[in-house]
C-alpha positions, 0 to 999 in steps of 0.5 A: 280092744274092748271087744277083745276084753269082753271075749276074754272075760267069758274065759275068766273068773273075774271081770276084764277091763280094757285099759289099753287106750286103743280105740281102732279096729284090729284083726287078731289072729291066734294061730296057736289056738287054731292049731289045737282045735281038731275033731278028735275027742278030748281025753275023759280025765285029762291032767291039768295042762295036759291038753297041750293047748296054750293058756289064755295068758300065753295067747295074749302075751303073743299079741303083746297084751297081758292080764293084770290083776288089780282092783277097779270100780266096775258097772254092775246090775243088781236085781233087788226084786222080781215077780213072776208074770200073772197067768192069763 
């Protein structure tokens, strides 16, 4: 589930933490998403939600999961200084 949280975080505008407590491996299929993937070009200026593609929250809900907004401490790396490498 931690791998799924990492993937979901890529499509989110904030960090996603795995709080399921599940540690086993799971095979997750999302046929609802696959059915909307096609080789047809997307419209140039689609209206919001007009793609017909299910939202990430809807896909997770189909799996019995949900995204919940909350505050929590997260690990973060901060670069305080960097130097360009010297030219040879």
